[in-house]
N, C-alpha and C positions, 0 to 999 in steps of 0.2 A: 541391203544396207550392211556394211561391215560391222560385226559385233566387236566392240572394243572392251578391253579389260576394265572391270569396275573401278580399279584404282586409278587408271588413266582418266576415266570420265570424271571421277571425283576431283582429281587434280586440276582439271580444266574448268570445273563448274563456275568458279568465281571470275574466270576470264572471258567467258562467253558473253556476247552482247545481244541485245534484243534485235531480232531481224526487222528490217524495214522495207517498206514498199512505197514508192512515189508513183502516183498514177495521173496521167493526163488524158482527158477525154474531150472530144468535140463531136457534136452530132446535130441532127435536125429531125423533126418529126411533123407529121401532118395528120389531123383527124377531122373527119367530116363526111357527111353523106354515106354513112355506113362503111367507110374505109379508114384504115389506119396504116400509115407508112412511118418507118423509122430507120435511120442510118446513123452509125456511130463509128468514129475512128478512136483508137486508144493506143497508149503506150505505157507500159509498166516497167519501172526500174527497181530491181531487188538488190539489197545490200546487206552485208553482215550475215549471210546465210551460213548455217552449220556446214563445216567442211572437214573431211578427214585428211590430215597432213602428216608428213613425217616429223617426228619430234627430234629434239636435239640430244636426247638421252637414249643411247642404245638404239637409235633409229626407230623407236617405237611409234606407233600411230597415235595421234592425239586429235581431239576434236577442237576446232577453232572457229572463229567467226570470219574467216577469210573468203567465204563464198560470195558470189554475186551472179547477176543474170538480168534478163529482160524478157518481156512478152509484148508483142505488137500485132496489130491486125485491125479488122473491121467487122461489124455486125450489120446485117440487113434483116428487116422484118416487114412483112406485108400481110394485112388482114382485110378480107372483103366479105361483106354480108349481103350485098345488094346485086351482084352480077346475075345470079339466078335465084328464083324464088325458093325459099326454104333451105338454101344451100349456103354454108359458110366455109371458107377455106383460109388457111394460113400458110405462108411460105417464109422460111427463115434460112439464113446462111451465115456462117462464121468462117473467116479466114484468120489463121493465127500462126505466128512464128514465135516459138519459145526456145530460149537458150539459157542454161544455167550451169554454173560451176558450183556444185554443192554435194554434200554427203560424200559418197565414194567416187564421184565423178571429178577427176583431177583436171579436166579441160572443159571448156565451154561446149555444152552438148545439149541435145533435145531430150527432155525428160521422157520416161517411158509412158506417162499418162497423156502426153500432149499430142494432139492430132492436128494436121494442117487444115483440112477441110471438114466442115460439119454442116449438114443440111437436113431439113425436115419439111414434109408436106402433110398438112392435116386437113381432112375433109369431114364436115359434119352436115348430115342431111336430116331435116326434121319432117316428121309425118304427123301434123297436128291432129288429124282425124282419129288416130289411134294412140296418140300421146307417146310417140316413139322417136328416138334420135339414134341414127346410125352413124358411127364414126370410123374413119380409116386413117391411119397414120403410117407414113413411111419415113424411117430415119436412116441417115447415111453418114458415115465418116470415113476419111481416108485411114489407111493402116497405121497402127501405133508402131513407134520405133522400138527396136530391141537390139541387143549386142550380138553380132554374129562373129564368133572367134576366127572364122575363115577370111574375114575382110579386115582391112586396116581401119584404125580409129575406134571411137566409142559410139554406141547406139547407131550402128552403121547400116542397119537393114530395117525392113518394115514387114509386118504381117499383112495379110490380105485385108481389103476394106471391109468395114462393118456395115451391115444392112439388116434392118428388121421391119417387117410389115405387120402392123398391129390392128386388131379389129375390136370395136366396142359397140355395145348396144345398151341403150337406156330406155326403160319402159316406165311410164308415169300412170299407174292405174287409178290414182286418186290424188287429191291435193296434199295428202299427208304421207304418201308412200312413194318411194323411188326404188326401182329395181335396176341394178346395173351389172352387166356382165362384160368381161373383156378377155381377150386372148392375145398374147404377145408372140411375135415371130411365127406367124401362122404357116409360113413356108418352111419352117424347121431348118433354117440356115445355120450351119455350124460356124459361128463367129469366133474369131481368134482375138485374144486380149494380150498376147505376148508369147515369147518363147523362152523356155528354161531347159537347159540340158538337152537341146535338140528336140524338145517336145512342145507342141503348141498348148497354150493355156486356154482351155475352153470353159464355158459355163457348165454348171452341174446339170442343167436341163436346157434343152434347145428352145422350149417355149413354156409359157406359164398361163394358167387359166384362173380367172377370179370371178366370183359372183357375190353380190352383196345386196341386202335389203335394208333400206333406211326408212324408219317410221317415226314421224313426229307425233308425240303424245300431247303436246300443248295445243293451244287454240290457234296458233299461227300455222299457215300453210308451209309445206316443205320447200316450195319453189314458187316463183312468180308466174302465174298462169299466162300472163300477157306475153311471155317470152316464147310461147309455143302455139 
């Protein structure tokens, strides 16, 4: 984002308007027999976004409410707990087209954080005999856009697609104790989140490990035993 002089920002403070968003949704869902389906179409219209423009005095940059944009697409979600015994799986997919003219972007373009395709697969397998749940999640998204100075236009290139395979393990030794461990990106994939000065923006760590112990001190159980 372009850093503007404080005097210019203060001069424009009273002229900026509240940003607005009008959203339209239509969808359908079904739930029954251990299955859940959901599909939704959406369209969002943004107006009065903060935009950096050339001023009338000394061609200085000023902050105005002249920005606008839109976001449209659809979401799909599917959950199944009955196909196989003790197995639950979830499938989700999102398709999104986003364009905005805002901040330092002087033409309608895709923001750096917007990705066209996003999908995930979640598997949960329960082993009631030993009170254990094993979870596996695979998350994917198409590459984020970034500005390549060697190509025409704004935000005209994309980083490589994002992918992370995560593993989780939950152990239930008693009705009042839950032990959970998880590891993200177990394949240590070097995911990119953008490019700056011809260098890829990477996460500080390729993967993350977590372990937690949750103990209920009251009279109530920490979880519903009938779920396992």
